[in-house]
N, C-alpha and C positions, 0 to 999 in steps of 0.2 A: 807722550802720552804708556805705549807700552813699557818701557823702562818704570814709568816710578807701577804698572799695574804688577811689573817680576817681581820689584821689587819686595810692595808690599807682597804679592802672592810671596815669597820664601817670607821676610818677618812674620806671615803667620805659620809657617811649620817654626821654626825656631825662637817664638812670641813666646812660654812657658819651659822652653827648657833652659833658656839663658839669664842670670840675671843682667838687667838691663842698668844699664849706665843713662839718670836723665837731661846729662848731659849731651847725648846726643839729640833732643830739639824735634826726632820727626814728626810731621803733620800729617795727616791726609785727608781728603773726601774725595770719599768713588760715590757715583755715581751709580745706575741703572744707566743701558746702555742708550736706550729709545728714551731718557728724559730731553730734554731742550737743552736748548745750552739760554738758561736764561742771567740776570746776571742776579745772584746770588748773598747773604748777610749770612759769615753763622757770627754767633752769641752764645755767651758761656755765665751761666751762674755760676757759686761753689757757693753756701749755705751753710758755717760753723755753727759746730749749736744747732744742729738743726735735726728731724730723723722727717723722713717720709712716707704719710700714710700714704695707703692707695683704698679711699672707698667708692663704694659703687649706692649708682644714684636709685631711684627705685622704679625705674626700667631698667636694670642689668647693668647701665652704662659705666663703666669705668674711672675717674678720676685723680689725683695726685691732689697733698697738702705739707703743704712743708708747714712744719710745728719747732717748734722749740726743740733740745731733743741731747741729745751726747755725742752725738756720727757728722757725720761730710754729708751732706748731699748736694746733688749737683745734676746741672739740665746745662743741658747743650740745645742748641735752637739755629736748625737751616732753615735761611727766606725766601723767598724770593717775591718781591713785590708787581703787584696788578697791573695790565694798563692804566696810565695814568686816562681819569676820566671813567676809570671802574672804579664801584662800588662795595665788592667785595672778590674783587679778583685777584689777590694776595693770597700763597699757600705758605705752609709751611709743614716741618716738623720736626721734634723732642724727644731725645730720649735724655728721660730720667731716672738715677741712682741714685741708693746710697749706701758709706763703705762707714766705717769704724773709725773714731781718727786717731783711733792707732793702727789705722793699717800700716804697711811695708814696701807689699809685694799680695797680694794679690790675680791671681789667673784659675778662670770659671769657662766651662761650656754647660752648653744644650740644660738641659733640667737646673744646675748646678746656680742659676739665671737670678730663678727664688730671691739667691742668698742674697740682692743687690737690689732686688727688687725696681732689678732693669725693666723700664716700664715705655711706649713708644706713640707717643703722640702725633694723630694729625692734623691739620686743620683748617677747613677750606671751604669753600664753598663745594661743596661733591657729595649727600646724600647720602645717606647709604657707609658713608666710608667716615666720615670722618670724627673723629673720639680720639679712645686713648688704650690701648692695648697692651696686655703681658707680654713679653720677649721670653718666650725656653726655648729658641732655637740661635747658636753664635755658640762665640768665642767676646771673651773681656777680661781684661787685663790692664788694673791699676800698680802703677808703682810711685810711692810717695817719700816724699821723709817732708822736714818740715819745714821746710821754705815753697816747696813743688811738686806738683803733682801731674802725674803724663797716661790719660787710657785711652786703649784700644778696644776699639769697642767692632765686631765683625758680624752681624747680625742676619737675621730675613723670616718673614711675618709669614703665615698661607695669606692674611686679608686686612687688613686692604693693599693696594697698590701699594710697594713706598720705593720712593726713588733713592735715600738712603739706602746706602751699603755696605759701608762700613766707612766709619772716621775714626780718627785720635788727636790728641792736642795735648799738648804743652800747657803745664801753667805756673805759673808763680805766686805762691798764696798768700 
């Protein structure tokens, strides 16, 4: 585990300085240390020719809408199933972002994250915490070719508590 952490830290320091070869296919999920070791699932949806609209409901809560457009929208989902026999025990976190379909490489940091509309979602029976939140602290890197995409997102949000700290994923388009 320490070697994965050290490699992750090393990758963060060099991530925006050098070109990344998509052949590396490095994938990482880093959770906070206090996170229970539950069985989890990860899924990624890629919406080509789309746009990510972030709306606000009548009480000020954010939510994403994916509509037809000229960009690529990515939805990353981390999910833990609740104990059997519970109705509302499932837990998940999502990350949504949008990039131009012409993007080849993109590195963003902190307030620049608004450029990809990075949105964190917490979905659970946890009053006062469930919902969507704009992310404006962290590092974001994406490398895309015509047939592949790699993204690496290292982020933090003040509230609510999140299990995810960093995710990176390689996918064929």
